[in-house]
C-alpha positions in Angstrom: -110.1 41.7 -38.8 -106.6 41.1 -39.8 -105.5 42.0 -43.3 -104.0 39.4 -45.7 -100.5 40.9 -45.2 -100.8 40.7 -41.4 -101.9 37.0 -41.6 -99.1 36.2 -44.0 -96.5 37.8 -41.7 -97.9 36.1 -38.7 -97.9 32.6 -40.4 -94.3 33.2 -41.7 -93.2 34.2 -38.1 -94.8 31.1 -36.6 -93.1 28.8 -39.1 -89.7 30.6 -38.6 -90.0 30.4 -34.8 -90.6 26.6 -34.9 -87.8 26.1 -37.4 -85.3 28.0 -35.3 -86.3 26.1 -32.2 -85.8 22.7 -34.0 -82.6 23.7 -35.8 -80.2 22.9 -33.0 -77.3 24.6 -34.7 -78.1 23.5 -38.2 -78.3 26.0 -41.1 -81.7 27.0 -42.4 -82.7 26.6 -46.1 -85.2 29.3 -46.7 -87.4 29.7 -49.8 -89.1 32.7 -51.3 -91.6 32.3 -54.1 -92.8 35.1 -56.3 -95.1 35.0 -59.2 -92.2 35.1 -61.7 -89.2 33.6 -59.9 -88.1 31.4 -56.9 -85.2 32.1 -54.6 -83.4 29.9 -52.0 -80.8 30.7 -49.3 -78.9 28.7 -46.8 -78.5 30.8 -43.7 -76.4 30.2 -40.6 -78.5 31.8 -37.9 -75.8 31.6 -35.3 -73.5 33.9 -37.3 -76.3 35.7 -39.1 -74.8 35.0 -42.5 -76.0 33.7 -45.8 -73.8 30.7 -46.7 -75.2 30.0 -50.1 -77.9 31.2 -52.4 -79.5 30.5 -55.8 -82.4 31.9 -57.7 -84.2 31.5 -61.1 -83.3 35.1 -61.9 -79.5 34.4 -62.3 -78.1 34.8 -65.7 -77.2 31.2 -66.4 -80.5 30.0 -65.1 -82.5 32.4 -67.3 -80.8 31.0 -70.4 -81.7 27.4 -69.6 -85.2 27.8 -68.3 -88.4 28.7 -70.1 -89.7 30.6 -67.1 -88.7 31.1 -63.5 -92.1 30.3 -62.1 -92.6 26.6 -62.7 -91.6 23.3 -61.1 -88.6 22.8 -63.5 -87.1 26.1 -62.3 -87.6 25.2 -58.7 -85.8 21.9 -59.3 -82.9 23.6 -60.9 -82.6 26.2 -58.1 -82.8 23.4 -55.5 -79.9 21.5 -57.1 -77.9 24.6 -57.5 -78.3 25.8 -53.9 -77.5 22.3 -52.6 -74.3 22.2 -54.7 -73.2 25.6 -53.5 -74.0 24.7 -49.9 -72.0 21.5 -50.1 -69.0 23.4 -51.5 -69.1 25.6 -48.4 -69.2 22.5 -46.1 -72.9 22.6 -45.1 -74.5 19.1 -45.3 -77.5 19.2 -42.9 -80.1 22.0 -42.9 -83.6 22.6 -41.7 -86.1 23.5 -44.4 -87.9 26.8 -43.9 -90.9 26.9 -46.2 -91.6 30.5 -45.2 -95.4 30.1 -44.7 -96.0 28.5 -48.1 -97.7 25.1 -48.2 -95.2 22.2 -48.9 -96.4 21.3 -52.4 -95.8 22.4 -56.0 -92.7 24.6 -56.5 -91.7 24.5 -52.8 -91.8 20.7 -52.7 -89.9 20.4 -56.0 -87.2 22.7 -54.6 -86.9 20.7 -51.4 -86.8 17.3 -53.2 -84.1 18.6 -55.6 -82.0 19.9 -52.7 -82.2 16.5 -51.1 -81.1 14.9 -54.4 -78.2 17.4 -54.5 -76.9 16.0 -51.2 -78.5 18.2 -48.4 -80.0 16.3 -45.5 -83.2 17.6 -43.8 
């Protein structure tokens, strides 16, 4: 029987494989959610480089947020990563939820990134 970690890694790899296949040259907006914070990166897989990143652990974010583990923090991170990606010239991305269900904090981050100008 597979352990929880093995199932998580397999689910994440399945999502990542499908995302890379559908990307067709677009950058990937990937999300990591911990119990205390949320992180987002825009990655150009063709070059293997991170184009833009944002997280709730950043100094300016910690001052304005009550906690990094709620929907408000996810919205702020989504807007910030969209703004930084737009400054670098990235407008269309493919959303990599990283094995997490698309609801709650993950959905809030995605919706805020869309409001910030990213298309996916």
